[in-house]
Structures are given as structure tokens and as C-alpha cells.
Kinemage of the C-alpha trace (Angstrom):
@kinemage 1
@onewidth
@group {chain A} dominant
@subgroup {mainchain}
@vectorlist {calphas} color= white
{ca unk a 1} P -3.905 -2.859 22.932
{ca unk a 2} L -5.869 -1.910 26.155
{ca unk a 3} L -8.739 0.545 25.438
{ca unk a 4} L -11.899 2.720 27.571
{ca unk a 5} L -14.307 4.953 27.699
{ca unk a 6} L -14.068 7.701 30.709
{ca unk a 7} L -17.776 9.135 31.739
{ca unk a 8} L -18.634 12.170 30.145
{ca unk a 9} L -15.038 13.225 29.913
{ca unk a 10} L -13.830 15.007 26.472
{ca unk a 11} L -10.446 13.817 25.441
{ca unk a 12} L -8.299 15.509 22.637
{ca unk a 13} L -7.257 13.115 19.498
{ca unk a 14} L -3.645 11.571 19.362
{ca unk a 15} L -1.649 11.523 16.156
{ca unk a 16} L -3.737 11.124 13.279
{ca unk a 17} L -3.220 7.567 11.233
{ca unk a 18} L -0.398 8.436 8.703
{ca unk a 19} L -1.027 9.282 5.734
{ca unk a 20} L -4.440 11.647 6.808
{ca unk a 21} L -4.899 14.769 6.956
{ca unk a 22} L -5.831 16.787 9.976
{ca unk a 23} L -9.162 17.045 8.694
{ca unk a 24} L -9.930 13.659 8.060
{ca unk a 25} L -11.266 11.147 10.538
{ca unk a 26} L -10.439 10.972 13.949
{ca unk a 27} L -9.860 8.410 16.095
{ca unk a 28} L -13.551 7.818 16.861
{ca unk a 29} L -16.064 5.425 17.093
{ca unk a 30} L -15.117 2.239 19.182
{ca unk a 31} L -11.638 3.503 20.755
{ca unk a 32} L -11.484 5.840 23.172
{ca unk a 33} L -8.519 8.626 22.653
{ca unk a 34} L -7.635 8.715 26.192
{ca unk a 35} L -6.470 5.299 26.566
{ca unk a 36} L -4.475 5.472 23.153
{ca unk a 37} L -2.196 8.334 24.510
{ca unk a 38} L -2.162 5.909 27.676
{ca unk a 39} L -0.968 3.183 26.595
{ca unk a 40} L 0.527 3.728 23.244
{ca unk a 41} L 4.327 3.273 23.488
{ca unk a 42} L 4.336 1.142 26.821
{ca unk a 43} L 7.350 -1.468 26.904
{ca unk a 44} L 5.707 -4.200 25.277
{ca unk a 45} L 8.575 -7.383 24.937
{ca unk a 46} L 10.174 -6.710 28.637
{ca unk a 47} L 9.562 -10.318 30.156
{ca unk a 48} L 10.816 -9.607 33.445
{ca unk a 49} L 9.320 -6.551 34.563
{ca unk a 50} L 7.259 -5.195 31.877
{ca unk a 51} L 3.829 -3.247 32.379
{ca unk a 52} L 2.374 -6.338 30.268
{ca unk a 53} L 4.548 -9.077 31.155
{ca unk a 54} L 1.074 -11.188 31.455
{ca unk a 55} L 0.229 -10.950 28.163
{ca unk a 56} L 3.808 -12.378 26.824
{ca unk a 57} L 3.190 -15.400 29.061
{ca unk a 58} L -0.574 -15.527 27.596
{ca unk a 59} L 0.755 -16.334 24.298
{ca unk a 60} L 1.155 -19.893 25.852
{ca unk a 61} L -2.578 -20.870 25.870
{ca unk a 62} L -4.071 -18.609 23.248
{ca unk a 63} L -1.830 -19.264 20.396
{ca unk a 64} L -2.861 -22.869 20.301
{ca unk a 65} L -6.736 -22.068 21.029
{ca unk a 66} L -6.499 -19.917 17.794
{ca unk a 67} L -4.184 -22.369 16.068
{ca unk a 68} L -6.572 -25.502 17.562
{ca unk a 69} L -9.493 -23.976 16.291
{ca unk a 70} L -8.593 -22.743 12.823
{ca unk a 71} L -7.414 -25.982 12.079
{ca unk a 72} L -10.236 -28.146 13.566
{ca unk a 73} L -13.105 -25.998 11.926
{ca unk a 74} L -10.988 -27.251 8.407
{ca unk a 75} L -10.955 -31.000 9.350
{ca unk a 76} L -7.288 -30.812 9.605
{ca unk a 77} L -4.367 -32.016 11.951
{ca unk a 78} L -3.247 -30.049 14.949
{ca unk a 79} L -0.518 -27.731 15.262
{ca unk a 80} L 2.085 -29.983 16.142
{ca unk a 81} L 3.319 -29.896 12.411
{ca unk a 82} L 6.091 -26.645 11.665
{ca unk a 83} L 3.899 -23.918 9.970
{ca unk a 84} L 0.800 -25.293 10.851
{ca unk a 85} L -1.167 -22.369 9.906
{ca unk a 86} L 0.525 -21.755 6.995
{ca unk a 87} L -2.310 -20.480 3.764
{ca unk a 88} L -4.136 -18.730 6.763
{ca unk a 89} L -4.506 -15.286 7.003
{ca unk a 90} L -5.429 -13.206 10.161
{ca unk a 91} L -6.094 -10.276 11.457
{ca unk a 92} L -5.707 -9.552 15.228
{ca unk a 93} L -7.502 -6.018 16.379
{ca unk a 94} L -5.932 -4.446 19.217
{ca unk a 95} L -2.427 -6.132 18.504
{ca unk a 96} L -0.329 -3.593 20.849
{ca unk a 97} L 3.228 -4.523 20.606
{ca unk a 98} L 2.652 -8.024 18.427
{ca unk a 99} L 2.923 -9.888 21.043
{ca unk a 100} L 0.262 -12.359 19.683
{ca unk a 101} L 0.328 -11.708 16.044
{ca unk a 102} L 4.367 -12.886 16.172
{ca unk a 103} L 3.189 -15.933 17.932
{ca unk a 104} L 0.417 -16.967 15.014
{ca unk a 105} L 3.083 -15.760 12.171
{ca unk a 106} L 5.415 -18.292 14.156
{ca unk a 107} L 3.310 -21.293 12.907
{ca unk a 108} L 3.402 -20.128 9.580
{ca unk a 109} L 0.005 -17.190 9.438
{ca unk a 110} L -0.352 -14.500 7.383
{ca unk a 111} L -0.547 -11.773 10.233
{ca unk a 112} L -2.514 -8.056 10.291
{ca unk a 113} L -2.166 -6.596 13.147
{ca unk a 114} L -3.750 -3.449 13.353
{ca unk a 115} L -3.706 -0.654 16.477
{ca unk a 116} L -4.218 3.092 16.939
{ca unk a 117} L -0.880 3.537 18.816
{ca unk a 118} L 1.766 4.891 16.138
{ca unk a 119} L 4.033 4.292 18.669
{ca unk a 120} L 2.823 0.555 19.632
{ca unk a 121} L 2.915 -0.430 15.695
{ca unk a 122} L 6.252 1.537 15.168
{ca unk a 123} L 7.448 -1.137 18.575
{ca unk a 124} L 6.121 -4.291 16.877
{ca unk a 125} L 7.752 -3.675 13.458
{ca unk a 126} L 10.968 -2.978 14.925
{ca unk a 127} L 10.285 -6.545 17.192
{ca unk a 128} L 10.017 -8.166 13.750
{ca unk a 129} L 12.892 -10.758 12.812
{ca unk a 130} L 13.579 -10.500 9.158
{ca unk a 131} L 11.710 -14.162 8.851
{ca unk a 132} L 8.329 -12.614 10.703
{ca unk a 133} L 8.561 -9.922 8.136
{ca unk a 134} L 7.168 -11.554 5.031
{ca unk a 135} L 4.188 -13.014 7.096
{ca unk a 136} L 3.201 -9.810 9.561
{ca unk a 137} L 2.235 -6.749 8.581
{ca unk a 138} L 0.989 -3.851 11.190
{ca unk a 139} L -1.225 -1.043 10.371
{ca unk a 140} L -2.467 1.755 12.718
{ca unk a 141} L -5.528 3.039 12.511
{ca unk a 142} L -9.416 1.816 13.689
{ca unk a 143} L -11.464 -0.823 12.825
{ca unk a 144} L -14.551 1.369 11.264
{ca unk a 145} L -11.954 2.841 8.888
{ca unk a 146} L -9.674 0.218 8.175
{ca unk a 147} L -13.266 -2.126 7.203
{ca unk a 148} L -13.681 1.368 4.620
{ca unk a 149} L -10.605 0.556 2.693
{ca unk a 150} L -10.119 -3.037 2.957
{ca unk a 151} L -12.541 -5.474 1.105
{ca unk a 152} L -14.846 -7.879 2.664
{ca unk a 153} L -15.023 -11.478 3.367
{ca unk a 154} L -10.769 -11.856 3.381
{ca unk a 155} L -9.792 -13.345 6.433
{ca unk a 156} L -9.548 -16.663 7.887
{ca unk a 157} L -9.540 -15.395 11.406
{ca unk a 158} L -10.099 -12.340 13.625
{ca unk a 159} L -8.701 -12.142 16.973
{ca unk a 160} L -9.134 -9.746 19.585
{ca unk a 161} L -7.804 -10.550 22.879
{ca unk a 162} L -8.450 -8.612 25.804
{ca unk a 163} L -9.774 -5.600 23.476
{ca unk a 164} L -13.420 -5.404 23.828
{ca unk a 165} L -13.839 -4.921 27.606
{ca unk a 166} L -12.128 -1.661 26.250
{ca unk a 167} L -14.391 -0.376 23.371
{ca unk a 168} L -17.400 2.646 23.543
{ca unk a 169} L -19.959 0.223 21.689
{ca unk a 170} L -18.767 -3.695 21.398
{ca unk a 171} L -21.949 -4.960 19.487
{ca unk a 172} L -21.466 -2.589 16.486
{ca unk a 173} L -17.321 -2.929 16.939
{ca unk a 174} L -17.670 -7.013 16.855
{ca unk a 175} L -19.958 -5.947 13.720
{ca unk a 176} L -17.891 -3.859 11.832
{ca unk a 177} L -14.881 -6.256 12.531
{ca unk a 178} L -16.995 -9.295 11.193
{ca unk a 179} L -17.234 -7.832 8.249
{ca unk a 180} L -13.699 -9.039 7.347
{ca unk a 181} L -14.111 -12.584 8.007
{ca unk a 182} L -14.558 -15.156 5.419
{ca unk a 183} L -17.885 -17.293 5.788
{ca unk a 184} L -16.949 -20.401 7.601
{ca unk a 185} L -14.023 -17.966 9.260
{ca unk a 186} L -12.796 -18.107 13.068
{ca unk a 187} L -13.515 -15.363 15.546
{ca unk a 188} L -11.317 -15.815 18.829
{ca unk a 189} L -12.363 -13.048 21.851
{ca unk a 190} L -10.509 -13.526 25.610
{ca unk a 191} L -11.999 -11.113 27.488
{ca unk a 192} L -12.809 -10.720 31.556
{ca unk a 193} L -16.040 -11.604 33.164
{ca unk a 194} L -18.226 -8.640 34.594
{ca unk a 195} L -18.824 -10.759 38.016
{ca unk a 196} L -17.435 -9.625 41.412
{ca unk a 197} L -14.805 -11.948 41.384
{ca unk a 198} L -13.335 -10.374 37.645
{ca unk a 199} L -13.604 -6.874 39.319
{ca unk a 200} L -11.343 -8.685 42.700
{ca unk a 201} L -8.934 -10.169 40.627
{ca unk a 202} L -8.024 -7.724 37.639
{ca unk a 203} L -8.552 -4.065 39.435
{ca unk a 204} L -7.971 -4.385 42.949
{ca unk a 205} L -5.327 -6.843 42.615
{ca unk a 206} L -3.772 -6.583 39.351
{ca unk a 207} L -3.740 -3.081 39.081
{ca unk a 208} L -3.829 -1.602 42.728
{ca unk a 209} L -2.387 -3.935 44.807
{ca unk a 210} L 0.181 -6.250 43.211
{ca unk a 211} L 0.535 -3.554 40.028
{ca unk a 212} L 0.635 -6.078 37.674
{ca unk a 213} L -1.265 -4.009 34.783
{ca unk a 214} L -0.956 0.169 34.590
{ca unk a 215} L -3.468 1.991 36.962
{ca unk a 216} L -6.787 2.283 35.166
{ca unk a 217} L -6.301 -0.520 32.630
{ca unk a 218} L -9.730 -1.303 33.168
{ca unk a 219} L -13.152 -0.362 33.843
{ca unk a 220} L -15.429 -3.056 35.875
{ca unk a 221} L -18.499 -1.895 34.291
{ca unk a 222} L -17.220 -2.283 30.389
{ca unk a 223} L -16.543 -5.910 30.905
{ca unk a 224} L -18.990 -8.609 28.896
{ca unk a 225} L -20.599 -11.391 30.324
{ca unk a 226} L -20.310 -14.773 28.251
{ca unk a 227} L -23.821 -14.368 27.422
{ca unk a 228} L -23.722 -10.544 26.180
{ca unk a 229} L -20.645 -11.511 23.965
{ca unk a 230} L -22.131 -14.691 22.560
{ca unk a 231} L -25.131 -12.684 22.204
{ca unk a 232} L -23.788 -10.294 20.029
{ca unk a 233} L -21.991 -13.166 17.716
{ca unk a 234} L -25.365 -14.795 17.581
{ca unk a 235} L -27.008 -11.515 15.810
{ca unk a 236} L -24.440 -10.992 13.492
{ca unk a 237} L -24.322 -14.673 12.200
{ca unk a 238} L -21.532 -16.391 14.340
{ca unk a 239} L -22.063 -19.811 15.853
{ca unk a 240} L -19.899 -20.467 19.087
{ca unk a 241} L -17.662 -23.386 18.804
{ca unk a 242} L -16.020 -23.527 21.850
{ca unk a 243} L -16.046 -21.521 25.441
{ca unk a 244} L -13.206 -22.148 27.930
{ca unk a 245} L -12.485 -20.328 31.229
{ca unk a 246} L -9.292 -19.015 31.932
{ca unk a 247} L -7.416 -18.731 34.778
{ca unk a 248} L -3.648 -16.846 36.098
{ca unk a 249} L -1.507 -17.100 38.439
{ca unk a 250} L 0.277 -14.147 39.382
{ca unk a 251} L 2.910 -15.537 41.615
{ca unk a 252} L 4.202 -17.969 38.727
{ca unk a 253} L 2.983 -15.976 35.783
{ca unk a 254} L 0.931 -19.027 34.758
{ca unk a 255} L -1.614 -19.197 32.617
{ca unk a 256} L -3.947 -22.142 32.401
{ca unk a 257} L -7.735 -23.387 31.059
{ca unk a 258} L -10.528 -23.629 33.309
{ca unk a 259} L -14.241 -25.117 33.195
{ca unk a 260} L -14.921 -22.140 35.726
{ca unk a 261} L -15.917 -19.217 33.380
{ca unk a 262} L -16.850 -16.597 35.951
{ca unk a 263} L -13.472 -14.715 36.052
{ca unk a 264} L -12.116 -14.447 32.459
{ca unk a 265} L -13.019 -16.386 29.227
{ca unk a 266} L -12.309 -17.351 25.766
{ca unk a 267} L -14.929 -17.835 22.874
{ca unk a 268} L -14.176 -19.060 19.631
{ca unk a 269} L -17.391 -18.533 16.864
{ca unk a 270} L -17.329 -19.461 13.416
{ca unk a 271} L -19.603 -17.537 10.632
{ca unk a 272} L -22.253 -18.816 9.093
{ca unk a 273} L -23.241 -18.992 5.154
{ca unk a 274} L -25.945 -16.412 4.938
{ca unk a 275} L -28.655 -19.746 4.359
{ca unk a 276} L -27.399 -21.679 7.486
{ca unk a 277} L -27.650 -18.007 9.490
{ca unk a 278} L -31.097 -17.436 8.770
{ca unk a 279} L -32.130 -21.162 9.014
{ca unk a 280} L -30.719 -21.253 12.656
{ca unk a 281} L -32.801 -17.899 13.558
């Protein structure tokens, strides 16, 4: 799900989370209500001409990045075997129409996809095959509410792919989400860097010239540098274990890894036990 804030804009809340009364907690905290409305109900699974077509092809590298990272931290074999992620529980925050959630579930993981857009969640549920319905659960809501009604230390991995650059308070957003991660568990983040190159690529080219993404998808000043994200993670007892640069060719719709992190990057960090975290400070 793409989220962002707009300066000093008063936005009416969207439909409430199913099951909650109109007087209950609205979409607040990290989520911008206007962004939810803007991207709620996109055509998520149109691989030919859909508004988020690049996210579908992005699975080619981001699914292996998550899978290999989880297995490596547990000292297990690579994803070459079927159902390599069987037995692992993953939270996909900002799951949108379920593109990444399905990719991880196809490797055997049990996945919870969380998104504040009711239409997005409905699309994600409808797209599931009978086999994947046994592995994937979608919930409509925000992380602040989900944490309040869910036990801590429950997930082996938390994934935030193209999400953190759209939230109100990324440090608090991370802090809240990481409560759900088991000690030794992994968080995986992909996001644009805050550089002139990323402004040119994501906003000028991606939104205005090539129209690869809906106009208004990104706000450059909300992009986070690699150092900022690493500092947020470190303050929450997370240790960075892998960083990769990301490159995308819009002509061929092809993603790949690169050593250069100035445009976009992926980061994998592991939650340390309290004793290890205190020792490393």
C-alpha cells in the first residue's frame, strides 16, 4: 500500500475498520487517510497495464531476498527446495492487493497481510487460490491497532516493502511493528533513498513522464536515507545484516540488485535478544 502525508491538510477518515463502531479509533498514527482513499481499490493484478505493474515484477528479487534472509539467519538451506518457508510466520505490512504476500505464501510461509484499505483487502482475498487460502490471512487495519490486539513476539519476519516512505512517523511506525517480531526474527524493508537521483527517477520520470505510478504516489521529502533507517532499527535493538541497492529498468520492467544504494535500497535487520542489544550499545 502506498501511503503519504500532505502538509496541513485536513482529511476526512475513510471507512472504519470492519467491526468497529464509528466512535472507535480511526485511521491515525502512521497512516494518512487521504492516501488510503487515493489507492484503495487499485487494479493490483494487471501485469500488462496496471498502475502498480512494477510491484508485480518486483517479486522476482524481493521474494528471494526475504526467503534467503530468513533461512540464512536460521542456518537452513536456500529456497531451492519446495515450501522453503514452511513453518515460518510473516507479517506483510501495507500488503495492498497481496502481491508480496502471495509470493511468500507460495514458498510455504504462513502470511498475515495487513492493509488499511478495505477494497485492497477485498481484492487480495478474492485473488487467493484455494491452496493459498490455507496460508494467507488478510486483515483490514493499521499497525497501531493490530499491535494492541495481537500478542507480541509472534512473527518470524516482518516485511515493509515500499511502505515506510509513506507513513507519518517512520521511527514510531517501526517501533510499533517490531513489537510483533520474535527475538532472532527478521525485518525486511525496501524503500527509495532521499537523493536527487531518486527524485528524478521516482517522481519526475516514474509519475509525471513515464506514468509508471499514479500521480502523487510519492513525496520526496518523506524518503528516508539508509543511515536514517539503520539508526531507527538500531535504537530498537535491531542489527543490520544485509543491505542491497536496487535498480529498475522501466522499458523492460526488470528489477535487479546493485551495489549503489543512492536510488533505492533493501535492508535486512535481525532482532537481538535484550542482553545482546544492551551489550552492543
